[in-house]
C-alpha positions as CSV (number, residue, x, y, z in Angstrom):
1,X,0.3,-0.2,0.2
2,X,1.8,3.5,-1.3
3,X,2.6,5.8,2.0
4,X,-0.1,8.2,1.3
5,X,-3.3,6.1,1.1
6,X,-2.9,6.3,5.1
7,X,-3.6,10.1,5.2
8,X,-7.0,9.7,3.3
9,X,-8.8,6.8,4.7
10,X,-9.5,5.3,8.2
11,X,-10.7,2.5,9.5
12,X,-13.6,2.4,11.4
13,X,-14.8,-0.7,13.3
14,X,-18.2,-1.3,13.1
15,X,-20.6,-3.9,15.4
16,X,-23.1,-5.3,12.9
17,X,-26.4,-6.2,15.3
18,X,-29.2,-7.9,14.3
19,X,-32.8,-8.1,16.4
20,X,-34.6,-11.5,15.5
21,X,-36.5,-14.5,17.6
22,X,-33.8,-17.2,16.8
23,X,-33.7,-20.6,18.5
24,X,-29.6,-19.8,18.8
25,X,-27.9,-16.8,19.0
26,X,-24.9,-16.3,16.3
27,X,-21.9,-14.3,17.7
28,X,-21.6,-10.6,17.5
29,X,-18.2,-10.2,15.1
30,X,-16.6,-6.6,14.2
31,X,-15.9,-6.0,10.5
32,X,-14.0,-3.1,9.4
33,X,-15.2,-0.4,7.2
34,X,-13.3,1.8,4.7
35,X,-14.3,5.2,5.1
36,X,-12.7,7.8,2.2
37,X,-12.6,11.0,3.9
38,X,-11.4,12.8,0.7
39,X,-14.2,15.5,-0.3
40,X,-16.7,14.9,-3.4
41,X,-16.3,18.2,-6.1
42,X,-19.7,19.8,-3.9
43,X,-18.1,19.0,-0.6
44,X,-14.9,21.1,-1.6
45,X,-16.8,23.4,-3.1
46,X,-18.4,24.3,0.3
47,X,-14.8,24.0,1.6
48,X,-13.5,26.4,-0.4
49,X,-16.3,28.9,0.0
50,X,-15.9,28.6,3.7
51,X,-12.3,28.8,3.7
52,X,-12.0,31.8,1.6
53,X,-13.1,34.0,4.6
54,X,-11.0,32.4,7.4
55,X,-8.6,35.0,8.8
56,X,-6.6,32.9,11.7
57,X,-4.4,29.9,10.2
58,X,-5.4,26.4,11.3
59,X,-2.9,25.1,14.0
60,X,-2.6,22.1,11.7
61,X,-1.9,24.0,8.7
62,X,0.7,26.1,10.7
63,X,2.6,22.7,11.9
64,X,2.6,21.5,8.1
65,X,4.1,24.9,7.1
66,X,6.9,24.4,9.3
67,X,7.9,21.3,8.3
68,X,7.0,21.9,4.7
69,X,11.3,21.8,4.3
70,X,10.7,18.2,6.0
71,X,8.3,16.1,6.5
72,X,6.3,17.2,3.6
73,X,9.1,18.3,1.6
74,X,8.5,18.0,-2.4
75,X,5.6,17.7,-4.1
76,X,5.3,13.9,-3.9
77,X,5.2,11.4,-1.2
78,X,7.0,8.6,-3.7
79,X,9.3,10.9,-5.1
80,X,12.5,9.3,-3.5
81,X,11.1,5.7,-5.6
82,X,10.2,8.4,-8.7
83,X,13.4,9.5,-8.8
84,X,15.4,6.1,-7.7
85,X,13.7,5.1,-11.0
86,X,14.5,7.9,-13.1
87,X,10.8,9.2,-13.7
88,X,11.1,12.3,-12.5
89,X,14.2,13.3,-14.3
90,X,17.1,15.5,-12.6
91,X,18.9,18.3,-14.0
92,X,21.6,16.5,-16.5
93,X,19.4,13.6,-17.3
94,X,18.1,13.0,-20.8
95,X,16.7,9.6,-21.1
96,X,13.6,7.6,-19.8
97,X,13.9,4.0,-17.5
98,X,14.3,0.8,-19.8
99,X,10.6,-0.3,-19.1
100,X,8.6,2.8,-17.9
101,X,5.3,0.8,-18.2
102,X,6.9,-0.8,-14.9
103,X,9.0,1.0,-13.5
104,X,6.9,4.7,-13.4
105,X,3.4,2.7,-13.2
106,X,0.6,4.3,-10.7
107,X,-2.9,3.8,-10.7
108,X,-4.0,0.5,-11.4
109,X,-1.5,-1.6,-12.2
110,X,-3.6,-4.3,-14.3
111,X,-6.5,-2.1,-15.8
112,X,-6.6,-2.1,-19.6
113,X,-6.6,2.0,-20.3
114,X,-3.5,3.6,-19.5
115,X,-2.8,7.6,-18.9
116,X,0.6,9.0,-19.6
117,X,1.4,11.9,-17.6
118,X,3.6,13.8,-19.0
119,X,5.2,17.2,-18.1
120,X,7.5,19.4,-16.1
121,X,7.4,19.9,-12.1
122,X,3.8,20.3,-12.5
123,X,3.5,16.6,-13.9
124,X,5.5,15.3,-10.6
125,X,2.8,17.4,-8.6
126,X,-0.1,16.0,-9.8
127,X,1.3,12.6,-9.7
128,X,-0.4,11.5,-6.4
129,X,-3.8,13.4,-7.8
130,X,-3.7,11.1,-10.3
131,X,-2.5,7.7,-8.6
132,X,-5.6,7.6,-6.7
133,X,-7.6,8.9,-9.6
134,X,-6.3,5.7,-11.4
135,X,-7.5,3.3,-8.5
136,X,-10.6,5.1,-8.8
137,X,-11.4,4.8,-12.3
138,X,-9.6,1.7,-12.9
139,X,-7.0,3.0,-15.4
140,X,-3.1,2.6,-15.2
141,X,-1.0,5.7,-14.9
142,X,2.6,6.2,-16.2
143,X,4.0,9.2,-15.0
144,X,6.9,11.3,-16.7
145,X,8.4,14.6,-14.8
146,X,11.5,16.8,-15.1
147,X,11.9,20.1,-13.8
148,X,12.3,23.1,-15.6
149,X,11.1,21.0,-18.9
150,X,7.3,21.5,-20.0
151,X,6.2,19.1,-23.0
152,X,5.5,22.1,-25.6
153,X,6.5,21.8,-28.9
154,X,9.3,24.5,-28.5
155,X,13.0,24.8,-27.4
156,X,13.5,25.7,-24.0
157,X,16.3,26.9,-22.0
158,X,17.3,26.9,-17.9
159,X,16.0,29.8,-16.0
160,X,19.5,31.6,-16.1
161,X,18.9,31.3,-20.2
162,X,22.1,28.3,-20.0
163,X,21.5,25.7,-22.7
164,X,18.8,22.8,-21.8
165,X,19.9,20.0,-24.3
166,X,18.8,17.1,-21.6
167,X,15.5,18.5,-21.7
168,X,14.9,18.3,-25.7
169,X,16.6,14.6,-25.3
170,X,14.3,13.8,-22.9
171,X,11.3,15.2,-24.0
172,X,12.3,12.9,-27.6
173,X,12.4,10.0,-25.8
174,X,9.2,10.5,-23.9
175,X,7.3,11.1,-27.0
176,X,9.0,8.1,-28.5
177,X,7.9,5.9,-25.5
178,X,4.2,7.2,-26.0
179,X,4.1,7.1,-29.7
180,X,5.2,3.3,-29.5
181,X,3.5,2.0,-26.5
182,X,0.1,3.6,-27.4
183,X,-1.6,4.7,-24.2
184,X,-5.3,5.4,-24.2
185,X,-4.5,9.1,-23.1
186,X,-2.0,11.4,-22.8
187,X,-2.3,14.1,-20.4
188,X,0.1,17.4,-21.0
189,X,0.6,19.7,-18.1
190,X,3.6,22.5,-17.4
191,X,4.5,26.0,-17.1
192,X,5.8,28.0,-19.8
193,X,9.2,27.5,-19.4
194,X,12.0,30.0,-20.9
195,X,13.4,30.8,-24.1
196,X,16.3,32.8,-23.2
197,X,17.1,34.7,-19.5
198,X,15.2,37.6,-20.5
199,X,12.4,35.8,-22.3
200,X,9.3,33.8,-21.5
201,X,7.1,32.4,-24.0
202,X,4.0,34.5,-25.0
203,X,0.4,33.7,-24.9
204,X,0.5,32.9,-28.8
205,X,4.0,31.0,-28.3
206,X,2.5,29.0,-25.6
207,X,-0.5,27.8,-27.9
208,X,1.6,27.1,-31.0
209,X,3.7,24.9,-28.3
210,X,0.9,23.3,-27.0
211,X,-0.4,22.4,-30.7
212,X,2.9,21.0,-31.7
213,X,2.9,19.1,-29.0
214,X,-0.2,17.2,-29.9
215,X,0.7,17.4,-33.5
216,X,4.3,15.0,-32.3
217,X,1.8,12.3,-30.1
218,X,-0.5,11.6,-33.0
219,X,1.2,8.4,-34.2
220,X,0.7,7.1,-30.6
221,X,-3.5,7.7,-31.3
222,X,-4.2,8.4,-27.9
223,X,-6.4,11.0,-26.7
224,X,-4.3,14.1,-25.8
225,X,-5.8,16.4,-23.0
226,X,-4.6,19.3,-21.4
227,X,-4.6,20.2,-17.7
228,X,-5.1,23.8,-16.9
229,X,-2.7,25.8,-14.5
230,X,-3.3,25.8,-10.8
231,X,-3.3,29.1,-9.3
232,X,0.2,30.5,-8.1
233,X,-0.4,32.4,-5.3
234,X,1.9,35.3,-4.1
235,X,1.4,38.3,-1.8
236,X,-0.1,41.3,-3.3
237,X,2.1,43.3,-1.1
238,X,5.7,42.2,-1.5
239,X,5.4,39.5,-3.9
240,X,6.7,36.3,-1.4
241,X,5.1,33.2,-1.7
242,X,1.6,32.3,-0.1
243,X,3.4,30.2,2.8
244,X,5.4,33.2,3.7
245,X,3.2,35.5,3.6
246,X,-0.1,33.5,5.8
247,X,3.4,33.1,8.2
248,X,3.5,37.1,8.5
249,X,-0.3,37.8,8.6
250,X,-1.3,34.6,10.7
251,X,-4.6,36.3,11.9
252,X,-5.1,37.6,8.3
253,X,-4.3,34.9,6.5
254,X,-7.4,36.0,3.8
255,X,-5.0,38.6,2.4
256,X,-2.6,36.3,1.0
257,X,-5.5,34.7,-1.1
258,X,-6.2,35.8,-4.8
259,X,-8.8,36.5,-7.0
260,X,-10.1,34.5,-9.9
261,X,-9.4,37.3,-11.7
262,X,-6.0,38.2,-10.8
263,X,-2.4,37.1,-12.4
264,X,-2.7,34.3,-10.3
265,X,-5.2,32.5,-13.0
266,X,-5.0,35.0,-15.7
267,X,-1.5,34.8,-16.8
268,X,0.1,33.8,-20.0
269,X,0.1,30.2,-19.6
270,X,-3.9,29.9,-19.1
271,X,-4.1,32.0,-21.6
272,X,-1.7,30.2,-24.0
273,X,-3.3,26.6,-22.9
274,X,-6.9,27.7,-23.7
275,X,-6.4,29.4,-26.1
276,X,-4.6,26.1,-27.5
277,X,-7.9,24.2,-26.6
278,X,-10.1,25.9,-28.6
279,X,-7.6,25.8,-31.8
280,X,-6.8,22.5,-31.6
281,X,-9.4,21.7,-30.7
282,X,-8.1,19.8,-27.7
283,X,-9.9,19.2,-24.5
284,X,-8.9,20.9,-21.4
285,X,-9.6,20.2,-18.1
286,X,-10.3,23.1,-15.6
287,X,-8.6,22.6,-12.4
288,X,-9.5,26.0,-11.0
289,X,-12.2,24.5,-8.5
290,X,-10.3,22.3,-6.6
291,X,-8.3,25.4,-5.6
292,X,-11.0,28.0,-5.4
293,X,-14.2,29.5,-4.7
294,X,-16.2,31.2,-7.0
295,X,-14.2,34.5,-6.6
296,X,-11.2,33.4,-4.6
297,X,-8.0,31.0,-4.7
298,X,-7.1,30.0,-1.4
299,X,-3.9,28.4,0.1
300,X,-5.4,26.9,3.3
301,X,-8.9,24.6,2.9
302,X,-10.2,23.4,6.4
303,X,-7.1,22.1,7.9
304,X,-5.0,21.5,4.9
305,X,-2.4,23.0,3.7
306,X,-2.6,23.5,-0.2
307,X,1.2,24.9,-1.2
308,X,4.5,23.4,-0.9
309,X,5.8,27.0,-2.8
310,X,4.5,29.7,-4.6
311,X,4.2,27.0,-7.9
312,X,3.2,23.7,-6.6
313,X,0.5,22.2,-4.4
314,X,1.6,20.0,-1.7
315,X,1.2,15.8,-2.3
316,X,-1.1,15.7,0.8
317,X,-3.3,18.6,-0.8
318,X,-3.3,16.7,-4.4
319,X,-4.2,13.5,-2.5
320,X,-6.7,15.3,-0.5
321,X,-8.4,16.6,-3.9
322,X,-8.2,13.5,-6.1
323,X,-12.3,12.4,-5.5
324,X,-13.3,15.6,-6.8
325,X,-10.9,15.5,-9.9
326,X,-13.0,12.7,-11.2
327,X,-16.1,14.2,-12.4
328,X,-13.6,17.1,-13.9
329,X,-11.8,14.7,-15.8
330,X,-14.1,11.8,-16.5
331,X,-16.0,13.5,-19.4
332,X,-12.6,14.0,-21.4
333,X,-11.9,10.2,-20.8
334,X,-14.4,9.1,-23.9
């Protein structure tokens, strides 16, 4: 059993009894019943609405925040396993495992349908949610990620502007695997990346790159699906990440949240993805309702801390929202 499953499921012993006139009494036995504590999409919507007006940082979230660089380090609970098998490629790594269908496998291993999750660190961030999604929907999930290396069809550099040749080679290796293994679906996710130290792609360049990425995967005959970007929260006053903002404003944390109309959601990558979805057309899963109320994107949901940094959600939160993800993505899996 994977490590994160214990975080979202609890066991309750239920005594089953009956009332009947019988000549002999059968022994009363205890039976373990699994209760799923992850919210449905409707339940999560209610929690997001309630959280959008919270002012006090919950003690549980505060504790998680204090340990975000240790116990809750990284985005993905199984990160050590993912990295040891090179499914989450480090800088300098240009190859993928020899048999990624086994070593990078999540979800339901024996299912007939397969999703390949392909992208930069956003893909790594989504892996816990897609692992649980695969179990819920009976789908195999093969996950690939490489930091700073989005799957789009243009050449990217490192953030410093230095050449990033291993990104290009790694993406080619992943595409070759996809085009020869013929999964049912390919889910693409990622940030914009850099074209140079001083140039990030425009929405039009992103849209063209997304369309090119989809074209390069046509030999796979898989259905290509996009994930919209998650909200990227920062303090509206000094630009620090939302966790730092809440630490400094622990009795007024709502000041660290963001409007749906702010650049947390309305930005170049978001605009480019939606433009590509309309142009191709490509199905896109709008994930904003997993992070935002009708008006506000939050960084605490109930007792759950949402972010590990400005750009990534914690593995614990991605696992928490996995049940709510089902009705958002299921219509695309046809």
